[in-house]
Structures are given as structure tokens and as C-alpha cells.
Biopython code that builds the backbone (N, CA, C, O; Angstrom):
import numpy as np
from Bio.PDB.StructureBuilder import StructureBuilder

atoms = [
    (1, "MET", "N", (-19.652, -153.515, -116.712)),
    (1, "MET", "CA", (-18.289, -154.065, -116.429)),
    (1, "MET", "C", (-17.853, -154.812, -117.683)),
    (1, "MET", "O", (-16.676, -154.750, -118.038)),
    (2, "ALA", "N", (-18.742, -155.508, -118.362)),
    (2, "ALA", "CA", (-18.387, -156.264, -119.549)),
    (2, "ALA", "C", (-17.957, -155.219, -120.631)),
    (2, "ALA", "O", (-17.028, -155.490, -121.392)),
    (3, "LEU", "N", (-18.586, -154.094, -120.703)),
    (3, "LEU", "CA", (-18.257, -153.175, -121.684)),
    (3, "LEU", "C", (-16.857, -152.667, -121.448)),
    (3, "LEU", "O", (-16.069, -152.627, -122.394)),
    (4, "LEU", "N", (-16.524, -152.300, -120.318)),
    (4, "LEU", "CA", (-15.153, -151.865, -119.935)),
    (4, "LEU", "C", (-14.073, -152.924, -120.243)),
    (4, "LEU", "O", (-12.993, -152.627, -120.754)),
    (5, "ARG", "N", (-14.427, -154.165, -119.904)),
    (5, "ARG", "CA", (-13.476, -155.233, -120.206)),
    (5, "ARG", "C", (-13.250, -155.359, -121.703)),
    (5, "ARG", "O", (-12.116, -155.515, -122.157)),
    (6, "SER", "N", (-14.417, -155.285, -122.529)),
    (6, "SER", "CA", (-14.290, -155.458, -123.942)),
    (6, "SER", "C", (-13.569, -154.251, -124.518)),
    (6, "SER", "O", (-12.790, -154.456, -125.449)),
    (7, "LEU", "N", (-13.741, -153.033, -124.073)),
    (7, "LEU", "CA", (-12.936, -151.889, -124.421)),
    (7, "LEU", "C", (-11.448, -152.132, -124.092)),
    (7, "LEU", "O", (-10.582, -151.809, -124.905)),
    (8, "GLY", "N", (-11.174, -152.646, -123.019)),
    (8, "GLY", "CA", (-9.777, -152.995, -122.690)),
    (8, "GLY", "C", (-9.213, -154.043, -123.693)),
    (8, "GLY", "O", (-8.089, -153.913, -124.179)),
    (9, "ALA", "N", (-9.951, -154.981, -123.954)),
    (9, "ALA", "CA", (-9.420, -156.027, -125.012)),
    (9, "ALA", "C", (-9.254, -155.338, -126.362)),
    (9, "ALA", "O", (-8.312, -155.667, -127.082)),
    (10, "LEU", "N", (-10.087, -154.436, -126.728)),
    (10, "LEU", "CA", (-10.026, -153.811, -128.061)),
    (10, "LEU", "C", (-8.762, -152.952, -128.028)),
    (10, "LEU", "O", (-7.939, -153.024, -128.940)),
    (11, "ALA", "N", (-8.601, -152.111, -126.945)),
    (11, "ALA", "CA", (-7.408, -151.327, -126.886)),
    (11, "ALA", "C", (-6.112, -152.078, -126.907)),
    (11, "ALA", "O", (-5.163, -151.702, -127.594)),
    (12, "PHE", "N", (-6.083, -153.143, -126.151)),
    (12, "PHE", "CA", (-4.902, -154.048, -126.167)),
    (12, "PHE", "C", (-4.560, -154.467, -127.497)),
    (12, "PHE", "O", (-3.419, -154.342, -127.942)),
    (13, "VAL", "N", (-5.694, -155.053, -128.266)),
    (13, "VAL", "CA", (-5.377, -155.492, -129.654)),
    (13, "VAL", "C", (-4.984, -154.424, -130.565)),
    (13, "VAL", "O", (-4.108, -154.647, -131.400)),
    (14, "LEU", "N", (-5.558, -153.265, -130.482)),
    (14, "LEU", "CA", (-5.212, -152.109, -131.295)),
    (14, "LEU", "C", (-3.694, -151.767, -131.046)),
    (14, "LEU", "O", (-2.946, -151.504, -131.988)),
    (15, "GLY", "N", (-3.271, -151.783, -129.728)),
    (15, "GLY", "CA", (-1.925, -151.342, -129.392)),
    (15, "GLY", "C", (-0.909, -152.379, -129.956)),
    (15, "GLY", "O", (0.148, -152.009, -130.466)),
    (16, "VAL", "N", (-1.257, -153.670, -129.852)),
    (16, "VAL", "CA", (-0.386, -154.704, -130.450)),
    (16, "VAL", "C", (-0.304, -154.600, -131.994)),
    (16, "VAL", "O", (0.773, -154.705, -132.581)),
    (17, "ALA", "N", (-1.525, -154.381, -132.655)),
    (17, "ALA", "CA", (-1.490, -154.233, -134.092)),
    (17, "ALA", "C", (-0.771, -152.995, -134.513)),
    (17, "ALA", "O", (-0.114, -153.034, -135.554)),
    (18, "LEU", "N", (-0.830, -151.905, -133.808)),
    (18, "LEU", "CA", (-0.130, -150.648, -134.135)),
    (18, "LEU", "C", (1.385, -150.874, -134.004)),
    (18, "LEU", "O", (2.177, -150.350, -134.788)),
    (19, "LEU", "N", (1.781, -151.706, -132.945)),
    (19, "LEU", "CA", (3.230, -151.920, -132.800)),
    (19, "LEU", "C", (3.690, -152.810, -133.953)),
    (19, "LEU", "O", (4.767, -152.556, -134.492)),
    (20, "ALA", "N", (2.940, -153.841, -134.366)),
    (20, "ALA", "CA", (3.279, -154.690, -135.577)),
    (20, "ALA", "C", (3.409, -153.803, -136.848)),
    (20, "ALA", "O", (4.370, -153.920, -137.609)),
    (21, "LEU", "N", (2.432, -152.937, -137.039)),
    (21, "LEU", "CA", (2.637, -152.067, -138.244)),
    (21, "LEU", "C", (3.780, -151.217, -138.184)),
    (21, "LEU", "O", (4.453, -151.043, -139.200)),
    (22, "ASP", "N", (4.102, -150.615, -136.996)),
    (22, "ASP", "CA", (5.340, -149.874, -136.884)),
    (22, "ASP", "C", (6.621, -150.719, -137.215)),
    (22, "ASP", "O", (7.565, -150.284, -137.874)),
    (23, "ALA", "N", (6.543, -151.945, -136.693)),
    (23, "ALA", "CA", (7.763, -152.887, -137.074)),
    (23, "ALA", "C", (7.790, -153.233, -138.519)),
    (23, "ALA", "O", (8.881, -153.325, -139.082)),
    (24, "ALA", "N", (6.678, -153.434, -139.169)),
    (24, "ALA", "CA", (6.660, -153.641, -140.619)),
    (24, "ALA", "C", (7.128, -152.512, -141.335)),
    (24, "ALA", "O", (7.871, -152.649, -142.307)),
    (25, "ARG", "N", (6.722, -151.334, -140.901)),
    (25, "ARG", "CA", (7.308, -150.053, -141.671)),
    (25, "ARG", "C", (8.767, -149.887, -141.403)),
    (25, "ARG", "O", (9.455, -149.276, -142.221)),
    (26, "ALA", "N", (9.307, -150.403, -140.279)),
    (26, "ALA", "CA", (10.733, -150.312, -140.017)),
    (26, "ALA", "C", (11.461, -151.377, -140.869)),
    (26, "ALA", "O", (12.604, -151.155, -141.269)),
    (27, "LEU", "N", (10.860, -152.450, -141.133)),
    (27, "LEU", "CA", (11.509, -153.401, -142.082)),
    (27, "LEU", "C", (11.667, -152.797, -143.443)),
    (27, "LEU", "O", (12.710, -152.975, -144.072)),
    (28, "ASN", "N", (10.699, -152.106, -143.916)),
    (28, "ASN", "CA", (10.766, -151.527, -145.254)),
    (28, "ASN", "C", (11.687, -150.285, -145.264)),
    (28, "ASN", "O", (12.410, -150.100, -146.243)),
    (29, "GLY", "N", (11.696, -149.453, -144.255)),
    (29, "GLY", "CA", (12.420, -148.256, -144.203)),
    (29, "GLY", "C", (13.882, -148.464, -143.641)),
    (29, "GLY", "O", (14.811, -147.700, -143.905)),
    (30, "GLY", "N", (13.979, -149.525, -142.877)),
    (30, "GLY", "CA", (15.402, -149.689, -142.265)),
    (30, "GLY", "C", (15.612, -149.050, -140.994)),
    (30, "GLY", "O", (16.651, -149.262, -140.370)),
    (31, "GLN", "N", (14.657, -148.239, -140.529)),
    (31, "GLN", "CA", (14.824, -147.615, -139.164)),
    (31, "GLN", "C", (13.476, -147.607, -138.511)),
    (31, "GLN", "O", (12.458, -147.227, -139.090)),
    (32, "PHE", "N", (13.523, -148.081, -137.174)),
    (32, "PHE", "CA", (12.262, -148.142, -136.398)),
    (32, "PHE", "C", (11.846, -146.774, -135.902)),
    (32, "PHE", "O", (12.638, -146.109, -135.235)),
    (33, "ALA", "N", (10.606, -146.314, -136.206)),
    (33, "ALA", "CA", (10.050, -145.096, -135.637)),
    (33, "ALA", "C", (8.598, -145.373, -135.225)),
    (33, "ALA", "O", (7.715, -145.619, -136.047)),
    (34, "ALA", "N", (8.398, -145.315, -133.834)),
    (34, "ALA", "CA", (7.135, -145.658, -133.447)),
    (34, "ALA", "C", (6.158, -144.436, -133.677)),
    (34, "ALA", "O", (6.521, -143.266, -133.556)),
    (35, "THR", "N", (5.009, -144.792, -133.986)),
    (35, "THR", "CA", (3.931, -143.715, -134.162)),
    (35, "THR", "C", (3.509, -143.099, -132.952)),
    (35, "THR", "O", (3.038, -143.754, -132.023)),
    (36, "SER", "N", (3.674, -141.740, -132.925)),
    (36, "SER", "CA", (3.410, -141.008, -131.697)),
    (36, "SER", "C", (1.883, -140.816, -131.518)),
    (36, "SER", "O", (1.074, -140.986, -132.430)),
    (37, "LEU", "N", (1.591, -140.474, -130.350)),
    (37, "LEU", "CA", (0.110, -140.284, -129.992)),
    (37, "LEU", "C", (-0.511, -139.151, -130.933)),
    (37, "LEU", "O", (-1.601, -139.326, -131.478)),
    (38, "GLU", "N", (0.170, -138.083, -131.082)),
    (38, "GLU", "CA", (-0.301, -137.061, -131.933)),
    (38, "GLU", "C", (-0.437, -137.493, -133.455)),
    (38, "GLU", "O", (-1.395, -137.126, -134.136)),
    (39, "GLN", "N", (0.516, -138.243, -133.913)),
    (39, "GLN", "CA", (0.440, -138.736, -135.264)),
    (39, "GLN", "C", (-0.675, -139.633, -135.442)),
    (39, "GLN", "O", (-1.368, -139.562, -136.457)),
    (40, "PHE", "N", (-0.915, -140.544, -134.451)),
    (40, "PHE", "CA", (-1.957, -141.481, -134.537)),
    (40, "PHE", "C", (-3.337, -140.834, -134.489)),
    (40, "PHE", "O", (-4.280, -141.297, -135.131)),
    (41, "TRP", "N", (-3.434, -139.769, -133.723)),
    (41, "TRP", "CA", (-4.763, -138.999, -133.601)),
    (41, "TRP", "C", (-5.027, -138.345, -134.970)),
    (41, "TRP", "O", (-6.150, -138.317, -135.475)),
    (42, "THR", "N", (-3.907, -137.810, -135.553)),
    (42, "THR", "CA", (-4.065, -137.056, -136.880)),
    (42, "THR", "C", (-4.491, -138.161, -137.951)),
    (42, "THR", "O", (-5.402, -137.918, -138.742)),
    (43, "ASN", "N", (-3.855, -139.307, -137.958)),
    (43, "ASN", "CA", (-4.207, -140.319, -138.832)),
    (43, "ASN", "C", (-5.565, -140.847, -138.779)),
    (43, "ASN", "O", (-6.112, -141.264, -139.800)),
    (44, "LEU", "N", (-6.195, -140.849, -137.526)),
    (44, "LEU", "CA", (-7.569, -141.241, -137.354)),
    (44, "LEU", "C", (-8.531, -140.149, -137.824)),
    (44, "LEU", "O", (-9.733, -140.381, -137.956)),
    (45, "GLY", "N", (-8.007, -139.005, -138.065)),
    (45, "GLY", "CA", (-8.975, -137.845, -138.464)),
    (45, "GLY", "C", (-9.514, -137.119, -137.257)),
    (45, "GLY", "O", (-10.512, -136.401, -137.318)),
    (46, "GLY", "N", (-8.798, -137.340, -136.124)),
    (46, "GLY", "CA", (-9.298, -136.602, -134.935)),
    (46, "GLY", "C", (-9.095, -135.095, -134.813)),
    (46, "GLY", "O", (-9.629, -134.421, -133.932)),
    (47, "ASP", "N", (-8.241, -134.587, -135.810)),
    (47, "ASP", "CA", (-7.980, -133.092, -135.777)),
    (47, "ASP", "C", (-9.286, -132.289, -136.146)),
    (47, "ASP", "O", (-9.456, -131.110, -135.834)),
    (48, "GLY", "N", (-10.187, -133.061, -136.845)),
    (48, "GLY", "CA", (-11.420, -132.323, -137.194)),
    (48, "GLY", "C", (-12.341, -132.209, -136.001)),
    (48, "GLY", "O", (-13.145, -131.281, -135.912)),
    (49, "LEU", "N", (-12.216, -133.224, -135.013)),
    (49, "LEU", "CA", (-12.957, -133.091, -133.813)),
    (49, "LEU", "C", (-12.386, -132.116, -132.814)),
    (49, "LEU", "O", (-13.111, -131.272, -132.287)),
    (50, "PHE", "N", (-11.081, -132.218, -132.541)),
    (50, "PHE", "CA", (-10.467, -131.145, -131.682)),
    (50, "PHE", "C", (-8.906, -131.416, -131.847)),
    (50, "PHE", "O", (-8.450, -132.543, -132.036)),
    (51, "GLN", "N", (-8.243, -130.415, -131.769)),
    (51, "GLN", "CA", (-6.759, -130.403, -131.866)),
    (51, "GLN", "C", (-6.204, -130.850, -130.529)),
    (51, "GLN", "O", (-6.355, -130.183, -129.506)),
    (52, "MET", "N", (-5.572, -131.977, -130.574)),
    (52, "MET", "CA", (-5.098, -132.544, -129.219)),
    (52, "MET", "C", (-3.957, -131.677, -128.658)),
    (52, "MET", "O", (-3.844, -131.557, -127.438)),
    (53, "ARG", "N", (-3.149, -131.099, -129.464)),
    (53, "ARG", "CA", (-2.118, -130.337, -128.921)),
    (53, "ARG", "C", (-2.544, -129.080, -128.120)),
    (53, "ARG", "O", (-1.937, -128.736, -127.105)),
    (54, "LEU", "N", (-3.584, -128.424, -128.603)),
    (54, "LEU", "CA", (-4.061, -127.235, -127.825)),
    (54, "LEU", "C", (-4.682, -127.623, -126.542)),
    (54, "LEU", "O", (-4.426, -126.977, -125.526)),
    (55, "HIS", "N", (-5.548, -128.721, -126.521)),
    (55, "HIS", "CA", (-6.132, -129.132, -125.324)),
    (55, "HIS", "C", (-5.174, -129.678, -124.271)),
    (55, "HIS", "O", (-5.353, -129.498, -123.066)),
    (56, "PHE", "N", (-4.134, -130.362, -124.791)),
    (56, "PHE", "CA", (-3.205, -130.950, -123.898)),
    (56, "PHE", "C", (-2.288, -129.821, -123.320)),
    (56, "PHE", "O", (-1.841, -129.939, -122.179)),
    (57, "GLN", "N", (-2.005, -128.749, -124.078)),
    (57, "GLN", "CA", (-1.216, -127.702, -123.403)),
    (57, "GLN", "C", (-2.041, -126.932, -122.393)),
    (57, "GLN", "O", (-1.505, -126.410, -121.416)),
    (58, "GLY", "N", (-3.340, -126.860, -122.623)),
    (58, "GLY", "CA", (-4.225, -126.291, -121.554)),
    (58, "GLY", "C", (-4.335, -127.155, -120.239)),
    (58, "GLY", "O", (-4.377, -126.629, -119.127)),
    (59, "TRP", "N", (-4.377, -128.425, -120.429)),
    (59, "TRP", "CA", (-4.364, -129.352, -119.335)),
    (59, "TRP", "C", (-3.117, -129.499, -118.616)),
    (59, "TRP", "O", (-3.013, -129.280, -117.409)),
    (60, "PHE", "N", (-2.094, -129.902, -119.433)),
    (60, "PHE", "CA", (-0.773, -130.353, -118.809)),
    (60, "PHE", "C", (0.318, -129.303, -118.964)),
    (60, "PHE", "O", (1.397, -129.529, -118.416)),
    (61, "GLY", "N", (0.159, -128.232, -119.620)),
    (61, "GLY", "CA", (1.162, -127.239, -119.650)),
    (61, "GLY", "C", (2.383, -127.696, -120.487)),
    (61, "GLY", "O", (2.240, -128.112, -121.637)),
    (62, "ASP", "N", (3.589, -127.606, -119.875)),
    (62, "ASP", "CA", (4.778, -127.950, -120.588)),
    (62, "ASP", "C", (4.978, -129.414, -120.830)),
    (62, "ASP", "O", (5.720, -129.790, -121.737)),
    (63, "MET", "N", (4.315, -130.291, -120.020)),
    (63, "MET", "CA", (4.376, -131.674, -120.222)),
    (63, "MET", "C", (3.572, -132.211, -121.455)),
    (63, "MET", "O", (3.675, -133.386, -121.806)),
    (64, "ALA", "N", (2.839, -131.388, -122.045)),
    (64, "ALA", "CA", (1.983, -131.769, -123.206)),
    (64, "ALA", "C", (2.885, -132.210, -124.432)),
    (64, "ALA", "O", (2.442, -133.091, -125.168)),
    (65, "GLU", "N", (4.062, -131.679, -124.682)),
    (65, "GLU", "CA", (4.919, -132.032, -125.740)),
    (65, "GLU", "C", (5.444, -133.517, -125.488)),
    (65, "GLU", "O", (5.537, -134.331, -126.406)),
    (66, "LYS", "N", (5.760, -133.784, -124.241)),
    (66, "LYS", "CA", (6.342, -135.030, -123.907)),
    (66, "LYS", "C", (5.287, -136.123, -124.029)),
    (66, "LYS", "O", (5.584, -137.246, -124.435)),
    (67, "LEU", "N", (3.978, -135.762, -123.650)),
    (67, "LEU", "CA", (2.934, -136.752, -123.699)),
    (67, "LEU", "C", (2.567, -137.023, -125.179)),
    (67, "LEU", "O", (2.306, -138.163, -125.562)),
    (68, "LEU", "N", (2.555, -136.040, -125.929)),
    (68, "LEU", "CA", (2.146, -136.280, -127.422)),
    (68, "LEU", "C", (3.236, -136.999, -128.201)),
    (68, "LEU", "O", (2.963, -137.589, -129.246)),
    (69, "ASP", "N", (4.553, -136.952, -127.670)),
    (69, "ASP", "CA", (5.588, -137.749, -128.364)),
    (69, "ASP", "C", (5.655, -139.214, -127.855)),
    (69, "ASP", "O", (6.451, -140.001, -128.368)),
    (70, "LEU", "N", (4.913, -139.547, -126.955)),
    (70, "LEU", "CA", (4.931, -141.020, -126.400)),
    (70, "LEU", "C", (4.384, -141.854, -127.510)),
    (70, "LEU", "O", (3.508, -141.405, -128.249)),
    (71, "PRO", "N", (4.901, -143.120, -127.658)),
    (71, "PRO", "CA", (4.357, -144.079, -128.640)),
    (71, "PRO", "C", (2.955, -144.433, -128.433)),
    (71, "PRO", "O", (2.623, -144.780, -127.299)),
    (72, "ALA", "N", (2.116, -144.398, -129.333)),
    (72, "ALA", "CA", (0.722, -144.644, -129.274)),
    (72, "ALA", "C", (0.443, -146.046, -128.912)),
    (72, "ALA", "O", (-0.495, -146.316, -128.163)),
    (73, "ALA", "N", (1.228, -146.965, -129.419)),
    (73, "ALA", "CA", (1.135, -148.414, -129.154)),
    (73, "ALA", "C", (1.372, -148.709, -127.639)),
    (73, "ALA", "O", (0.716, -149.574, -127.060)),
    (74, "LEU", "N", (2.280, -148.003, -127.049)),
    (74, "LEU", "CA", (2.535, -148.217, -125.625)),
    (74, "LEU", "C", (1.309, -147.706, -124.819)),
    (74, "LEU", "O", (0.867, -148.377, -123.886)),
    (75, "LEU", "N", (0.787, -146.573, -125.163)),
    (75, "LEU", "CA", (-0.416, -146.034, -124.462)),
    (75, "LEU", "C", (-1.671, -146.980, -124.620)),
    (75, "LEU", "O", (-2.395, -147.242, -123.659)),
    (76, "LEU", "N", (-1.870, -147.443, -125.802)),
    (76, "LEU", "CA", (-3.070, -148.229, -126.090)),
    (76, "LEU", "C", (-2.912, -149.596, -125.340)),
    (76, "LEU", "O", (-3.831, -150.106, -124.698)),
    (77, "PHE", "N", (-1.715, -150.119, -125.474)),
    (77, "PHE", "CA", (-1.440, -151.400, -124.804)),
    (77, "PHE", "C", (-1.574, -151.286, -123.259)),
    (77, "PHE", "O", (-2.119, -152.165, -122.591)),
    (78, "GLY", "N", (-1.058, -150.179, -122.747)),
    (78, "GLY", "CA", (-1.182, -150.057, -121.308)),
    (78, "GLY", "C", (-2.627, -149.794, -120.849)),
    (78, "GLY", "O", (-3.065, -150.334, -119.833)),
    (79, "LEU", "N", (-3.367, -148.956, -121.609)),
    (79, "LEU", "CA", (-4.710, -148.746, -121.199)),
    (79, "LEU", "C", (-5.581, -149.974, -121.340)),
    (79, "LEU", "O", (-6.472, -150.181, -120.516)),
    (80, "GLY", "N", (-5.352, -150.824, -122.383)),
    (80, "GLY", "CA", (-6.044, -152.089, -122.539)),
    (80, "GLY", "C", (-5.681, -153.036, -121.435)),
    (80, "GLY", "O", (-6.607, -153.604, -120.856)),
    (81, "MET", "N", (-4.476, -153.269, -121.081)),
    (81, "MET", "CA", (-4.122, -154.147, -119.883)),
    (81, "MET", "C", (-4.663, -153.621, -118.624)),
    (81, "MET", "O", (-5.133, -154.436, -117.830)),
    (82, "THR", "N", (-4.661, -152.346, -118.327)),
    (82, "THR", "CA", (-5.195, -151.803, -117.216)),
    (82, "THR", "C", (-6.686, -152.071, -116.970)),
    (82, "THR", "O", (-7.143, -152.454, -115.893)),
    (83, "LEU", "N", (-7.424, -151.820, -118.123)),
    (83, "LEU", "CA", (-8.833, -152.203, -118.070)),
    (83, "LEU", "C", (-9.147, -153.694, -117.945)),
    (83, "LEU", "O", (-10.108, -154.093, -117.289)),
    (84, "LEU", "N", (-8.293, -154.521, -118.605)),
    (84, "LEU", "CA", (-8.585, -155.899, -118.448)),
    (84, "LEU", "C", (-8.345, -156.397, -117.062)),
    (84, "LEU", "O", (-9.136, -157.151, -116.496)),
    (85, "ILE", "N", (-7.205, -155.948, -116.508)),
    (85, "ILE", "CA", (-6.920, -156.338, -115.167)),
    (85, "ILE", "C", (-7.861, -155.784, -114.079)),
    (85, "ILE", "O", (-8.224, -156.448, -113.108)),
    (86, "ALA", "N", (-8.202, -154.585, -114.311)),
    (86, "ALA", "CA", (-9.171, -153.934, -113.239)),
    (86, "ALA", "C", (-10.482, -154.560, -113.309)),
    (86, "ALA", "O", (-11.057, -154.727, -112.234)),
    (87, "PHE", "N", (-11.111, -154.970, -114.473)),
    (87, "PHE", "CA", (-12.417, -155.398, -114.444)),
    (87, "PHE", "C", (-12.511, -156.919, -114.729)),
    (87, "PHE", "O", (-13.617, -157.398, -114.976)),
    (88, "ASP", "N", (-11.447, -157.670, -114.708)),
    (88, "ASP", "CA", (-11.606, -159.104, -114.852)),
    (88, "ASP", "C", (-12.030, -159.819, -113.632)),
    (88, "ASP", "O", (-12.705, -160.844, -113.722)),
    (89, "GLY", "N", (-11.661, -159.321, -112.481)),
    (89, "GLY", "CA", (-12.062, -159.992, -111.197)),
    (89, "GLY", "C", (-13.557, -160.066, -110.850)),
    (89, "GLY", "O", (-13.999, -160.817, -109.980)),
    (90, "VAL", "N", (-14.285, -159.252, -111.575)),
    (90, "VAL", "CA", (-15.698, -159.137, -111.315)),
    (90, "VAL", "C", (-16.368, -160.443, -111.759)),
    (90, "VAL", "O", (-17.216, -160.981, -111.047)),
    (91, "GLN", "N", (-16.001, -160.932, -112.892)),
    (91, "GLN", "CA", (-16.637, -162.238, -113.491)),
    (91, "GLN", "C", (-16.032, -163.438, -112.645)),
    (91, "GLN", "O", (-16.753, -164.425, -112.504)),
    (92, "ARG", "N", (-14.882, -163.438, -112.124)),
    (92, "ARG", "CA", (-14.317, -164.526, -111.412)),
    (92, "ARG", "C", (-14.989, -164.729, -110.107)),
    (92, "ARG", "O", (-15.129, -165.878, -109.686)),
    (93, "ASP", "N", (-15.433, -163.669, -109.404)),
    (93, "ASP", "CA", (-16.169, -163.873, -108.111)),
    (93, "ASP", "C", (-17.528, -164.496, -108.402)),
    (93, "ASP", "O", (-18.023, -165.279, -107.591)),
    (94, "LYS", "N", (-18.110, -164.189, -109.470)),
    (94, "LYS", "CA", (-19.528, -164.789, -109.729)),
    (94, "LYS", "C", (-19.427, -166.158, -110.195)),
    (94, "LYS", "O", (-20.360, -166.941, -110.015)),
    (95, "ALA", "N", (-18.305, -166.516, -110.809)),
    (95, "ALA", "CA", (-18.184, -167.878, -111.374)),
    (95, "ALA", "C", (-17.824, -169.021, -110.406)),
    (95, "ALA", "O", (-17.756, -170.196, -110.765)),
    (96, "ARG", "N", (-17.594, -168.580, -109.128)),
    (96, "ARG", "CA", (-17.161, -169.713, -108.204)),
    (96, "ARG", "C", (-18.401, -170.513, -107.957)),
    (96, "ARG", "O", (-19.507, -169.990, -107.821)),
    (97, "LYS", "N", (-18.162, -171.890, -107.900)),
    (97, "LYS", "CA", (-19.193, -172.806, -107.576)),
    (97, "LYS", "C", (-19.135, -173.211, -106.160)),
    (97, "LYS", "O", (-18.042, -173.299, -105.599)),
    (98, "PRO", "N", (-20.254, -173.466, -105.538)),
    (98, "PRO", "CA", (-20.237, -173.999, -104.116)),
    (98, "PRO", "C", (-19.600, -175.306, -103.939)),
    (98, "PRO", "O", (-19.716, -176.129, -104.847)),
    (99, "LEU", "N", (-18.960, -175.590, -102.910)),
    (99, "LEU", "CA", (-18.382, -176.912, -102.621)),
    (99, "LEU", "C", (-19.492, -177.869, -102.427)),
    (99, "LEU", "O", (-20.510, -177.462, -101.867)),
    (100, "LEU", "N", (-19.408, -179.147, -102.845)),
    (100, "LEU", "CA", (-20.508, -180.091, -102.873)),
    (100, "LEU", "C", (-20.084, -181.229, -101.750)),
    (100, "LEU", "O", (-20.113, -182.418, -102.070)),
    (101, "PHE", "N", (-19.724, -180.856, -100.544)),
    (101, "PHE", "CA", (-19.473, -181.863, -99.509)),
    (101, "PHE", "C", (-20.132, -181.576, -98.183)),
    (101, "PHE", "O", (-19.989, -182.355, -97.240)),
]
sb = StructureBuilder()
sb.init_structure("model")
sb.init_model(0)
sb.init_chain("A")
sb.init_seg("    ")
for serial, (resi, resn, name, xyz) in enumerate(atoms, 1):
    if name == "N":
        sb.init_residue(resn, " ", resi, " ")
    sb.init_atom(name, np.array(xyz, "f"), 0.0, 1.0, " ", f" {name:<3s}", serial, name[0])
structure = sb.get_structure()
């Protein structure tokens, strides 16, 4: 559970950092353009592992184009928050102290 919570925190921080980098690029260029999921995957060098476009078209069909055009920061932020919220309650239940009366 701690591993999933730490992966959630890492994804959250990565999403926020990516959004800040997109905003900084917008200040230099004068127009905001969010990094898409496909562009983010290509920048990481993931095309050598597998081409996301081909796999997504097999899995999602016509929706693949819309999914790949979503902002990567939004997806990473959402994944991170989901993992943090889902697995945070595990530690809270163990941390309760018994009442001393």
C-alpha cells in the first residue's frame, strides 16, 4: 500500500511539474499549448518500447485519437490524486490510538 501511495505522490508531482513547464514554455512562446499524452510518451523515449498510438487504436478504437490528445499533466495529476486518495485511508486506520479513560 505504501508503494502505491508513493507512486501516487510521484505521479502528482510529475503532473504539477509538467504543467509548470508547459506554462513556462507558454511565457516564452506567447501561446499556451499543453503537452499531449502522445508527445510526453515520445519525449520519454517510450516509442522504442511500444508505439502508444497502435496499441491504443487496438484497445479503444476511434477514441484513441481523443485519448492521446489529452494533456499529460491532467492525466498524471488525476492518476496521482486517485492513488493518494484511495490508499491514504489504510494508514489512518492503523494510527488511531485507544482512548485512555
